[in-house]
C-alpha positions in Angstrom: -3.9 17.2 17.1 -6.1 20.0 18.2 -9.0 17.9 19.4 -11.7 19.7 17.4 -14.6 17.4 16.4 -15.0 16.6 13.2 -18.4 17.8 11.9 -18.9 15.9 8.4 -21.2 18.0 5.9 -21.0 18.6 1.8 -17.3 18.3 1.0 -15.7 21.6 1.0 -13.9 23.5 -1.8 -10.3 24.2 -1.8 -6.6 23.1 -1.6 -5.1 20.8 0.9 -1.3 21.8 0.4 1.3 19.1 0.1 2.3 17.0 3.2 -0.2 18.9 5.1 -3.6 18.1 7.1 -6.6 19.4 7.0 -7.0 21.8 10.1 -3.7 20.4 11.0 -5.4 16.8 12.1 -3.2 14.3 12.3 -3.4 11.0 14.4 -0.9 8.3 15.7 -2.1 5.1 15.4 0.0 2.2 16.5 3.2 3.6 14.7 1.3 5.1 11.8 1.3 8.8 11.2 -2.3 9.6 9.5 -3.2 12.9 8.4 -6.7 14.2 7.3 -6.8 15.6 3.4 -10.6 15.5 3.1 -13.5 14.9 4.9 -17.2 15.2 3.9 -20.5 12.9 4.1 -19.7 11.3 0.9 -15.9 10.6 1.6 -12.9 10.5 3.6 -9.2 10.7 2.7 -6.0 10.6 4.8 -2.5 10.2 3.9 -0.5 7.8 5.9 3.2 7.3 6.6 4.1 3.6 7.6 7.5 2.9 9.4 9.2 -0.6 8.3 7.5 -3.5 10.4 3.9 -1.8 10.6 0.6 -2.6 9.3 -3.3 -2.9 9.6 -4.1 -6.5 10.4 -7.0 -8.0 8.2 -10.5 -6.2 8.6 -13.5 -5.5 6.9 -15.5 -2.4 6.2 -19.3 -3.5 6.0 -20.4 0.3 4.6 -17.8 1.8 3.0 -15.7 1.4 -0.4 -11.7 2.0 0.4 -8.9 2.8 -2.2 -5.3 3.5 -1.8 -2.8 5.4 -4.0 0.7 4.2 -3.3 3.0 7.3 -2.9 6.2 5.7 -1.6 7.4 2.3 -1.2 6.1 -0.7 -1.3 3.0 -2.0 0.5 2.3 -5.9 1.1 -1.6 -6.3 1.1 -4.3 -8.9 1.8 -7.0 -8.7 -0.7 -9.8 -11.5 0.1 -7.6 -14.7 0.2 -4.4 -13.4 -2.0 -1.5 -11.4 -1.1 -0.2 -8.6 -3.2 2.3 -6.0 -3.6 1.5 -2.4 -4.9 4.4 0.6 -5.4 4.5 3.9 -6.3 1.6 4.9 -8.9 -0.4 2.0 -8.0 -4.2 2.3 -6.7 -5.7 -0.4 -4.7 -9.2 -0.8 -4.7 -11.2 -2.8 -1.9 -15.0 -2.9 -2.0 -17.3 -3.0 1.0 -17.1 -6.4 2.8 -13.8 -7.4 1.2 -11.4 -8.7 3.8 -8.5 -6.8 3.3 -5.1 -5.4 5.4 -1.8 -3.8 4.1 1.7 -4.1 5.8 5.0 -2.1 5.5 7.7 -5.5 5.4 10.2 -3.1 3.4 13.2 -1.5 5.0 12.1 1.9 4.1 9.0 4.0 5.0 5.9 3.8 2.9 3.3 6.4 2.2 -0.4 6.4 0.9 -3.2 8.6 0.0 -6.4 6.5 1.6 -9.8 7.4 0.8 -13.1 5.6 1.8 -16.8 6.3 0.5 -18.9 7.0 2.2 -17.1 8.6 5.1 -19.0 7.0 7.4 -17.4 6.7 11.4 -13.4 6.3 10.0 -12.6 10.0 10.9 -14.2 9.8 14.3 -12.7 6.3 15.0 -9.1 8.0 14.3 -9.9 10.4 16.9 -10.9 7.5 19.6 -7.5 5.6 18.2 -5.2 8.6 18.5 -2.3 7.3 20.7 -3.8 4.0 22.2 -1.3 1.5 22.9 -3.3 -1.7 23.6 -3.9 -3.5 20.2 -7.1 -5.1 21.6 -8.5 -2.0 22.8 -8.2 -0.7 19.0 -9.8 -3.6 17.9 -12.8 -3.4 20.4 -13.0 0.6 19.7 -12.8 -0.2 15.9 -15.8 -2.8 16.0 -17.8 0.4 17.4 -17.1 2.3 14.2 -17.8 -0.2 11.8 -14.1 -1.4 11.3 -14.4 -5.2 12.0 -11.1 -6.9 12.5 -10.7 -10.8 11.6 -9.7 -13.0 14.8 -5.9 -13.2 15.0 -4.9 -16.5 12.9 -7.6 -16.1 10.6 -5.3 -15.2 7.7 -1.9 -17.1 7.4 0.6 -14.4 7.0 -0.9 -11.5 8.7 
């Protein structure tokens, strides 16, 4: 990671080559690799590479709609009270305010293209979370950037 500050403005035109992040912006967040694909005031897109046994516990984006386009593997998802699975080619829609989570409960890697709209503080949050190892600190910092995690045990199976 270059440590450059992310400055959001209008969506820049251009092409982000396959398997590359914009300006080589890559984050390690509790075992997940996130690679920025696009960032503007109106949207933020990133690719994830998720090892087996990893996941993002139940949380809410109060100001952003979020989507996932599954590229590889099978994601196990919690969507507003229900557990679902999604595989390659599926698109997951998570409107703002909807409690959701995703996990890789398979034996292989999963990969997805995520995007949120509006961009909000998510790219800045990833800068703050990069290489943190304390889940409690991740939850605390996330709350300062408009991502609210549900309390542990709030969702059965999470």
